C-alpha positions as CSV (number, residue, x, y, z in Angstrom):
1,M,0.0,0.0,0.2
2,A,1.3,2.9,-1.1
3,G,2.6,5.6,2.6
4,F,0.2,9.1,2.5
5,T,1.8,12.0,4.1
6,N,0.4,14.6,5.7
7,P,1.3,18.0,3.5
8,K,0.4,20.6,6.4
9,R,3.4,23.0,6.7
10,E,2.4,23.1,11.0
11,R,3.0,18.9,10.7
12,Q,5.8,18.6,9.2
13,L,8.7,17.1,11.3
14,P,12.0,18.9,13.0
15,S,13.7,16.8,10.5
16,G,12.1,18.6,7.5
17,M,9.9,15.1,6.9
18,R,6.3,15.4,6.8
19,P,4.6,12.3,9.0
20,F,2.6,10.3,8.2
21,A,-0.8,10.2,7.5
22,R,-3.5,7.3,8.7
23,L,-5.9,5.9,6.7
24,R,-9.2,5.4,8.1
25,S,-11.1,4.3,5.6
26,A,-11.1,3.1,1.8
27,T,-13.9,2.4,-0.7
28,G,-11.8,0.2,-2.9
29,R,-13.7,2.6,-5.8
30,I,-10.9,4.1,-8.7
31,Y,-10.6,7.9,-9.4
32,S,-12.6,9.0,-12.2
33,K,-10.0,11.1,-12.7
34,A,-6.9,8.9,-12.3
35,G,-5.1,9.4,-15.5
36,E,-5.4,13.2,-15.6
37,F,-4.1,13.7,-12.0
38,V,-1.2,11.5,-12.4
39,A,-0.3,12.7,-15.9
40,G,-0.7,15.8,-13.6
41,I,1.4,14.9,-10.9
42,G,4.4,13.4,-13.4
43,A,4.2,17.2,-15.4
44,S,5.0,18.8,-11.9
45,D,8.3,17.7,-10.7
46,D,5.8,15.8,-7.9
47,G,3.4,18.3,-7.6
48,R,6.1,20.2,-6.3
49,I,5.9,23.7,-9.0
50,E,1.9,23.5,-7.9
51,Q,2.6,23.7,-4.6
52,G,5.2,25.8,-4.8
53,E,7.6,23.8,-3.0
54,Q,11.5,24.5,-4.0
55,P,12.5,20.9,-4.4
56,R,14.8,19.7,-1.5
57,K,17.9,18.4,-1.5
58,R,19.1,15.2,0.7
59,H,22.2,14.6,1.5
60,R,23.4,11.3,2.3
61,R,27.0,10.6,3.8
62,R,27.0,8.0,1.0
63,A,25.8,7.8,-2.3
64,Q,24.3,3.5,-1.8
65,V,21.0,3.4,0.4
66,G,21.5,0.8,3.4
67,V,25.1,1.1,3.8
68,K,25.8,0.8,7.9
69,P,28.1,2.5,9.5
70,L,31.6,1.3,10.2
71,Q,31.5,3.3,13.9
72,E,28.3,0.1,14.5
73,F,30.5,-2.6,13.2
74,H,32.8,-1.5,15.8
75,A,30.9,-1.0,18.8
76,A,28.7,-4.8,17.5
77,P,29.6,-7.0,21.0
78,L,29.4,-10.3,18.2
79,Y,33.9,-9.1,17.7
80,G,34.5,-8.6,21.1
81,G,36.8,-5.6,19.9
82,D,38.6,-7.2,17.4
83,L,38.8,-3.7,15.4
84,H,40.4,-6.1,12.1
85,R,37.7,-8.2,12.2
86,A,34.9,-5.7,12.5
87,D,36.5,-4.2,9.1
88,M,36.5,-6.8,7.4
89,A,32.7,-7.3,7.9
90,W,32.1,-4.0,7.6
91,A,34.2,-3.5,4.3
92,R,32.4,-7.0,2.8
93,H,28.9,-4.9,3.9
94,A,30.0,-2.8,2.0
95,A,30.7,-4.3,-1.2
96,G,27.7,-6.3,-0.8
97,R,26.3,-2.7,-1.2
98,G,28.2,-1.8,-4.6
99,L,31.2,1.0,-2.6
100,T,33.7,1.2,-4.9
101,L,37.3,-0.1,-3.5
102,E,38.0,3.3,-3.0
103,Q,35.2,4.3,-1.2
104,I,35.6,1.0,1.0
105,K,39.2,2.1,1.5
106,D,38.7,5.9,3.1
107,E,35.9,5.0,5.0
108,L,38.5,2.4,6.8
109,L,41.7,4.8,6.8
110,N,39.1,7.7,8.4
111,G,36.8,5.3,10.5
112,R,39.2,5.1,13.6
113,D,42.6,5.5,14.5
114,L,44.5,3.0,13.1
115,S,48.3,4.8,14.2
116,K,48.6,1.3,16.1
117,K,49.2,-0.4,12.3
118,G,52.4,1.6,12.5
119,S,53.6,4.5,10.0
120,R,51.1,5.8,6.9
121,K,52.7,3.3,4.5
122,R,51.7,0.4,7.2
123,Q,48.0,2.2,7.7
124,L,47.1,2.3,3.9
125,E,48.8,-1.0,2.5
126,Y,46.1,-2.6,5.8
127,V,43.1,-1.1,4.3
128,E,43.9,-1.6,0.4
129,R,44.1,-5.5,2.3
130,T,41.5,-5.2,3.7
131,A,39.0,-3.7,1.6
132,R,40.4,-5.8,-1.4
133,K,40.0,-8.6,0.0
134,A,36.0,-7.4,1.0
135,I,35.4,-7.1,-2.8
136,D,37.0,-10.4,-3.8
137,Q,35.3,-12.6,-1.6
138,M,32.1,-10.4,-2.9
139,S,32.6,-11.5,-6.6
140,G,34.5,-14.4,-6.4
């Protein structure tokens, strides 16, 4: 079933989103001018032009939807504080969601303090190894 949102400005949530409205009853009949209505919505950029509302840009941390944050894996009791296992699990998760090798490497490099791994060169090697292994496991 499609979701309906409450368009009233005073009902807008602090996040800028509109709350879902509860459908109290439905007869099951199809709107007699449904074709015109749907065509009008498509022609008006999802209805925003007619309502005078400017389209909003949504800022996401990652381009792909459904990628859990690396910190969530670091904090997971499943890995018992073993951050390498958590890094590897996240990298496989991210690869499975379509992140590229470079995106995975970047997140691993900036996701936690890697000074324990040694010099910057060693840190980069660790990130490369982990990301590449995750990509290989997901594609093979």
